[in-house]
Structures are given as C-alpha cells and as structure tokens.
VEXZA-170665 format. One record per residue (C-alpha): residue number from 1; x, y, z. Coordinates in pm, 1 decimal, always signed. Each point is the difference from the previous one (the first is absolute). Last residue first. Example, Ala and Ser with C-alpha at 12.3 -4.5 7.8 and 13.67 -1.06 7.14 Angstrom:
ROMAR  titi         X         Y         Z
ROMAR     2   +1367.0    -106.0    +714.0
ROMAR     1    -137.0    -344.0     +66.0
END
This chain:
ROMAR  titi         X         Y         Z
ROMAR   273  +11301.4  +11805.6  +12797.9
ROMAR   272    +225.3    +203.3    -282.2
ROMAR   271     -49.5    -263.2    -241.4
ROMAR   270    -308.3    -182.9     +11.8
ROMAR   269    -182.4    +379.2     +66.1
ROMAR   268    +164.9    +132.5    -280.0
ROMAR   267    -156.6    -306.9    -180.9
ROMAR   266    -360.1     +20.4    +104.5
ROMAR   265     +12.4    +337.7     -76.4
ROMAR   264    +111.8     -16.9    -345.7
ROMAR   263    -243.9    -274.5     -73.2
ROMAR   262    -262.5    +178.1     +92.0
ROMAR   261    +122.0    +305.1    -207.7
ROMAR   260     +56.2    -220.3    -319.8
ROMAR   259    -315.6    -115.0     +39.0
ROMAR   258    -190.4    +327.6     +33.1
ROMAR   257    +166.2    +134.8    -272.7
ROMAR   256     -96.5    -293.3    -237.7
ROMAR   255    -373.8     +10.5    +115.6
ROMAR   254     +23.2    +364.9     -45.9
ROMAR   253    +167.2     +26.0    -398.8
ROMAR   252    -278.3    -258.5     -84.8
ROMAR   251    -249.0    +190.8    +135.6
ROMAR   250    +170.1    +288.4    -213.0
ROMAR   249     -17.6    -261.8    -279.7
ROMAR   248    -362.6     -96.5     +19.0
ROMAR   247    -129.9    -327.7     +13.4
ROMAR   246    -110.1    -196.5    -299.9
ROMAR   245    +306.8    -150.8    -177.9
ROMAR   244    +171.2     -66.7    +330.5
ROMAR   243    -297.6    -178.5    +165.6
ROMAR   242     +26.2    -333.9    -252.3
ROMAR   241    +389.7     +40.1     -51.2
ROMAR   240     -31.9     -25.8    +408.0
ROMAR   239    -217.7    -311.6     -40.7
ROMAR   238    +213.5    -202.8    -236.0
ROMAR   237    +332.8    +104.1    +216.5
ROMAR   236    -152.3    -114.7    +354.2
ROMAR   235     -71.1    -369.8    -153.3
ROMAR   234    +372.6      +4.7    -146.5
ROMAR   233    +167.4    +149.5    +304.3
ROMAR   232    -145.9    -196.2    +172.5
ROMAR   231     +99.4    -375.8    -164.1
ROMAR   230    +406.7    +182.1      -0.6
ROMAR   229     -24.2    +107.8    +400.3
ROMAR   228     -80.4    -412.3     +24.3
ROMAR   227    +281.8    -106.3    -216.4
ROMAR   226    +258.6    +264.0    +130.3
ROMAR   225     -74.1    -170.3    +369.5
ROMAR   224     -34.3    -291.1    -155.9
ROMAR   223    +316.8      +4.8    -136.7
ROMAR   222    +262.7    +240.2    +267.8
ROMAR   221    +228.9    +230.7    -208.7
ROMAR   220    +279.1    +111.6    +237.0
ROMAR   219    +200.3    -319.6     -79.1
ROMAR   218    +370.4    +243.9    -141.1
ROMAR   217     -80.4    -155.9    -315.8
ROMAR   216    -400.4    +106.7     -26.7
ROMAR   215     +82.0    +322.4    +116.9
ROMAR   214    +241.8     +67.3    -317.1
ROMAR   213    -257.3    -140.9    -215.0
ROMAR   212    -256.6    +198.0    +113.8
ROMAR   211    +190.7    +351.7     -92.0
ROMAR   210      -9.8      +2.1    -388.8
ROMAR   209    -344.7    -130.9     -19.4
ROMAR   208    -117.2    +264.2    +263.4
ROMAR   207    +102.1    +285.7    -269.5
ROMAR   206    -192.7    -223.3    -290.9
ROMAR   205    -285.0     -14.6    +175.4
ROMAR   204     -11.1    +316.9    +144.2
ROMAR   203     +16.2    +172.0    -344.0
ROMAR   202    -342.5    -147.0    -132.0
ROMAR   201    -142.0    +125.5    +313.3
ROMAR   200    +134.8    +329.2     -65.1
ROMAR   199     -91.4     +41.5    -329.7
ROMAR   198    -398.1     -46.3    +138.5
ROMAR   197     +36.3    +231.0    +306.3
ROMAR   196    +148.9    +286.0    -243.7
ROMAR   195    -296.1     -30.9    -224.2
ROMAR   194    -245.9     -11.1    +279.9
ROMAR   193    +122.9    +331.5    +170.8
ROMAR   192    +100.1    +210.1    -342.9
ROMAR   191    +319.5      -8.0    -109.1
ROMAR   190    +166.4    +384.0     +39.4
ROMAR   189    +341.1     -67.2    +106.4
ROMAR   188      +6.3    +135.4    +323.1
ROMAR   187    -287.3    -103.4    +189.1
ROMAR   186    -140.9    -265.9    -190.8
ROMAR   185    +318.7    -112.0     -50.0
ROMAR   184    +152.8     +48.4    +293.2
ROMAR   183    -266.1    -154.4    +179.3
ROMAR   182     -32.3    -301.3    -192.7
ROMAR   181    +388.4     -82.7     +36.1
ROMAR   180     +51.7     +21.9    +343.8
ROMAR   179    -263.0    -218.1    +135.3
ROMAR   178     +33.7    -186.1    -291.2
ROMAR   177    +298.1    -146.4     +96.6
ROMAR   176    -134.3    -290.5     +90.5
ROMAR   175      -8.8     -82.9    +433.3
ROMAR   174    +354.9    -277.9      -6.8
ROMAR   173     +94.8    +267.0    +290.7
ROMAR   172    +411.7     +66.4    -135.6
ROMAR   171     -78.5    -195.7    -416.5
ROMAR   170    -322.1    +250.1     -36.4
ROMAR   169    +201.6    +293.0    +152.2
ROMAR   168    +323.1      -6.9    -217.0
ROMAR   167    -252.0     -65.6    -321.9
ROMAR   166    -209.4    +298.7    +136.2
ROMAR   165    +329.1    +219.3     -21.3
ROMAR   164     +79.0    -113.8    -319.9
ROMAR   163    -393.3     +74.4    -141.3
ROMAR   162     +24.6    +361.7    +195.5
ROMAR   161    +350.2     +44.5    -172.4
ROMAR   160    -164.6     -76.6    -338.8
ROMAR   159    -335.3    +211.3     +67.7
ROMAR   158    +214.0    +268.7     +60.3
ROMAR   157    +146.5      +7.3    -314.8
ROMAR   156    -288.8     -31.1    -143.2
ROMAR   155    -133.7    +334.8    +102.8
ROMAR   154    -333.6      +4.3    -236.5
ROMAR   153    -173.1    -334.3    -105.4
ROMAR   152    -304.1    +164.5    -234.7
ROMAR   151    -334.6     -93.6    +134.1
ROMAR   150    -340.8     -96.6    -267.5
ROMAR   149    -301.5     -86.8    +205.5
ROMAR   148    -329.1    -178.7    -232.3
ROMAR   147    -302.8     +75.5    +112.3
ROMAR   146    -293.0    -111.0    +305.2
ROMAR   145    +125.9    +207.1    +259.1
ROMAR   144     +17.4    -328.6    +224.4
ROMAR   143     +21.4    -247.4    -244.5
ROMAR   142    +365.6    +152.9    -185.8
ROMAR   141     +74.5    -115.7    -326.8
ROMAR   140    +355.9      -9.2     -67.7
ROMAR   139    +318.4    +241.2    -165.7
ROMAR   138    +313.4      +1.9     +46.6
ROMAR   137    +316.7    +200.7     +80.4
ROMAR   136    +399.7    -120.0     -59.6
ROMAR   135     +59.0    +124.7    -338.8
ROMAR   134    -230.0    +314.1      +1.1
ROMAR   133    -360.1     -34.0    +117.2
ROMAR   132    -139.0    +228.7    -312.7
ROMAR   131    -313.3    +177.2     +98.9
ROMAR   130    -335.2     -88.8    -147.2
ROMAR   129    -156.7     -65.6    +333.9
ROMAR   128    +101.5    +241.7    +165.1
ROMAR   127    +237.0      -7.5    +264.2
ROMAR   126     +26.9    -200.6    +330.8
ROMAR   125    +191.8     -19.3    +325.6
ROMAR   124    -240.2     +62.9    +257.5
ROMAR   123     +20.1    +213.0    +358.7
ROMAR   122    -262.1      +4.1    +222.8
ROMAR   121    +197.2    -340.3    +273.7
ROMAR   120    +332.8     +84.8     -51.8
ROMAR   119    +126.9    +170.0    +299.9
ROMAR   118    -182.3    -332.8    +207.2
ROMAR   117    +278.4    -200.2    -243.0
ROMAR   116    +293.3    +176.2     +68.8
ROMAR   115     -80.9     -24.7    +415.6
ROMAR   114     -45.4    -387.9     -45.5
ROMAR   113    +340.8     -13.8    -217.3
ROMAR   112    +166.2    +138.9    +234.3
ROMAR   111    -132.7    -217.1    +307.2
ROMAR   110     +38.3    -305.2    -192.6
ROMAR   109    +324.1     +47.1     -54.7
ROMAR   108    +131.1    +142.7    +366.0
ROMAR   107    -233.9    -338.1    +156.3
ROMAR   106    +219.3    -218.1    -264.1
ROMAR   105    +371.8    +136.6     +92.3
ROMAR   104     -84.0      +2.2    +359.7
ROMAR   103    -107.9    -389.7     -13.3
ROMAR   102    +320.1     -55.2    -227.0
ROMAR   101    +220.7    +134.6    +281.7
ROMAR   100    -174.8    -143.8    +261.9
ROMAR    99     +19.0    -372.1    -197.4
ROMAR    98    +367.0     +33.4     -38.3
ROMAR    97    +160.3    +109.3    -346.7
ROMAR    96    +284.6    -235.7    -106.4
ROMAR    95    -166.3    -235.9    -173.0
ROMAR    94    -210.2    +263.1    -223.7
ROMAR    93    +366.1     +74.7    -186.9
ROMAR    92     -85.1    -274.7    -279.6
ROMAR    91    -333.6      -6.4     -41.8
ROMAR    90     -12.9    +370.1     +34.7
ROMAR    89    +214.2     +44.0    -300.8
ROMAR    88    -170.8    -241.4    -200.3
ROMAR    87    -329.1    +197.6     +16.1
ROMAR    86    +161.8    +320.9     -77.8
ROMAR    85    +121.4     -78.6    -330.9
ROMAR    84    -330.7    -184.0     -68.7
ROMAR    83    -116.4    +360.4     +87.4
ROMAR    82    +153.8    +170.5    -210.2
ROMAR    81     -42.2    -211.5    -343.3
ROMAR    80    -388.8     -60.1    +115.1
ROMAR    79     -30.2    +420.6     -68.8
ROMAR    78     +37.7     -66.8    -345.9
ROMAR    77    -195.2    -325.8     -33.8
ROMAR    76    -286.8    +181.1    +182.9
ROMAR    75     -23.6    +292.5    -248.5
ROMAR    74     +33.0    -221.5    -326.4
ROMAR    73    -299.0    -204.8    +198.9
ROMAR    72    -254.3    +194.4    +107.7
ROMAR    71    -212.4    -203.1    +142.9
ROMAR    70    -344.7    +183.8     +10.3
ROMAR    69    -117.9    -125.5    -354.3
ROMAR    68    -320.6    -180.0    +122.2
ROMAR    67     +97.4    -336.7    -144.7
ROMAR    66    +347.4     +17.7    +240.7
ROMAR    65    -167.4     +29.9    +341.5
ROMAR    64    -135.8    -323.3    +128.7
ROMAR    63    +284.0    -159.9    -177.8
ROMAR    62    +286.9    +230.9    +212.0
ROMAR    61    -188.3     -36.8    +269.9
ROMAR    60      +6.4    -316.6     +63.3
ROMAR    59    +342.9     -17.2    -106.3
ROMAR    58    +127.1    +222.5    +208.7
ROMAR    57    -185.4     -79.6    +300.1
ROMAR    56    +143.9    -362.0     -36.7
ROMAR    55    +336.9    +180.8      +5.3
ROMAR    54     -16.3    +231.9    +288.5
ROMAR    53    -134.6    -325.0    +183.2
ROMAR    52    +284.8    -172.2     -21.4
ROMAR    51    +210.5    +330.7     +98.8
ROMAR    50    -238.7     -25.1    +301.6
ROMAR    49    +131.3    -297.2     +94.8
ROMAR    48    +399.5    +110.2     +29.9
ROMAR    47     -61.8    +319.4    +205.1
ROMAR    46    -204.8    -214.1    +244.1
ROMAR    45    +264.7    -239.8     -14.3
ROMAR    44    +263.5    +235.7     +19.8
ROMAR    43    -233.9    +192.4    +311.0
ROMAR    42     +59.3    -344.1    +189.0
ROMAR    41    -418.2     -34.9     +39.5
ROMAR    40    -159.0     +99.7    +401.9
ROMAR    39    -359.5     -87.4    -240.7
ROMAR    38    -114.4    +396.7     +20.5
ROMAR    37    +286.2    +160.7      -2.7
ROMAR    36    +219.3    -162.4    -233.2
ROMAR    35    -257.3    -184.9    -221.6
ROMAR    34    -288.7    +243.4     +55.0
ROMAR    33    +284.4    +278.4     -35.5
ROMAR    32    +123.7    -118.1    -324.9
ROMAR    31    -366.0     -93.2    -195.9
ROMAR    30    -112.4    +329.5     +95.9
ROMAR    29    +256.9    +219.9    -203.6
ROMAR    28     +38.2    -333.4    -178.9
ROMAR    27    -303.6     +47.2    -226.6
ROMAR    26    +165.8     +86.7    -295.9
ROMAR    25      +2.7    +329.9     -39.3
ROMAR    24    -216.2     +71.1    -315.4
ROMAR    23    -272.9    +187.0    +143.9
ROMAR    22    -318.2    -274.9     +10.3
ROMAR    21    +221.8    -292.8    -124.5
ROMAR    20    +194.1     +50.4    +281.9
ROMAR    19    -259.0     +80.5    +283.5
ROMAR    18    -255.1    -294.2     -98.5
ROMAR    17    +318.6    -230.2     -31.5
ROMAR    16    +103.9    +116.2    +363.6
ROMAR    15    -357.2    -100.3    +123.5
ROMAR    14     -15.1    -307.8    -172.6
ROMAR    13    +351.1     -76.9    +114.0
ROMAR    12    -114.2     +48.1    +384.5
ROMAR    11    -255.2    -249.1     -31.2
ROMAR    10    +244.9    -231.2    -137.1
ROMAR     9    +233.1     +48.2    +223.7
ROMAR     8    -283.1     +11.0    +315.8
ROMAR     7     -89.0    -357.7    -150.4
ROMAR     6    +361.5    -115.9     -18.4
ROMAR     5     +14.7     +81.1    +325.7
ROMAR     4    -341.4    -182.2    +164.7
ROMAR     3    +161.6    -291.6    -171.0
ROMAR     2    +265.7     -38.7    +167.9
ROMAR     1    +379.3     -12.6     -75.1
END
C-alpha cells in the first residue's frame, strides 16, 4: 500500500472526524464512500475500517464534551441497549447482503434523514430555565444563546426503536448509527441538536464495538488503513469540537442535510448506474 494512499486516508479520516464530532454521526457517512467509491475498496473492508474510526470518534468527542454537560448519560445508556442488539444482529446477517443492496440501503437512509433535517431548521427543543427536565431530560450551558438550555425527553419508545434500527444500520453499513439517532432525538424526542449529537457520539462507539469483532474475525479489518484513518479522525475530532461549540444549531443542521444528500446521490448513482 503506497504512502500516498495512506496520506489520503489520514486526510479523509480528519474530515470524517470533524463531521463526526460536529454532528454526532461518527464520520463513517463520509469515510465509507471515500474508501469504497473513491479508492475502490470492497464495501466490507470500507465498512470495517469505518467502524474502527467510529470508536475513535466516540472516544474523542466523549472526552471533549464530558465537562460541558452535553452528554445525557442516563438517556444514552438506555438507548444503547437497543442499539447494541441491532448492531449484533446486523453483524451476523450482513454477510448475506450484496454490495448493490447495501448501496441502495445506504442511499435511502441518508436521503430520508437529509429531508428530515431540512424540516427542522427553525425548530428548537428548549424549555424555560426553571423547568423540570424530567427523568431523562437534561440541562447544559449554550454558548450560542448565552444561557442554560433545559429539555425534556418525549416519545422515549420512538427513541428506543430508532436506536434499534441505528444499531442495525451501523453494523450493516459501517457509518455509525448517529445518522438515525441524532435526527430522531432532535425531531421527535425533544432533545436539542448539540445534546443529541454529544449523547449519540457516546453511544455510537459502544454500538460499533459490538460489531467490529465479527468483521475482524472475517478478515475485513485492514490494520494499516484503520490506523491511518484513526489518526486522521483524532485530529479532525478536535477541530470539529472547537467549531461545533461556536456554530449556530441551524447551520449544523444544514451541514448535516447537505452531507447526507450528497452521499445519498452518490450511492444511488453507484447502485443503479
């Protein structure tokens, strides 16, 4: 494997890490298309390498946001039960799916989530500062508004079901279940985007860790590529954390929608072309 390819993977990992830390989606939504469509690697190898970086992104973001009260640990651990079940199930069954089928699934999922994020641009899940957040809600200080943000979790059953699907998506596509968890938590469960992203970043690492051993046993984890991607992710995650704390929530939603729309078009073209 040439040094130029390793360098390209490090750069791609940095971009993936930046997106992952900004949006809580793990970065695989960028890295999998780059490795699969850009470098021509087998989908299985791209998926397995991406899941390794999802674990790295989760670790970097969780350590970087732990002191800011953005991570809702109680909610995250509850939803992670469903995500881990989905991830294990996908890890066992994914070998039976063709690359074309995986591409179509990838394209459909990202298109749906992109549309969902566009519909939520001007909506915020914020209560009065003295409101009761309830058993699974939370409170954190937001630099954008200069005040404490209080939120209460609604439709917990919807969040559990979405987490189950997110775990399956993560194990199947290697993109981190955050592309489902973050929009669903924000749109239907009453969790502000920043809290949803930070909580998702914690969860996606656990979900990925449930699937990676199965892919490693099948020989799909490429150690040099995984190491290069993880180095890039750790660099990009720090930059993403810095920018994410200062950007407006509306622009973060637009960025997520744009990234997902581009990836969706790429994979529809690849699957049907």
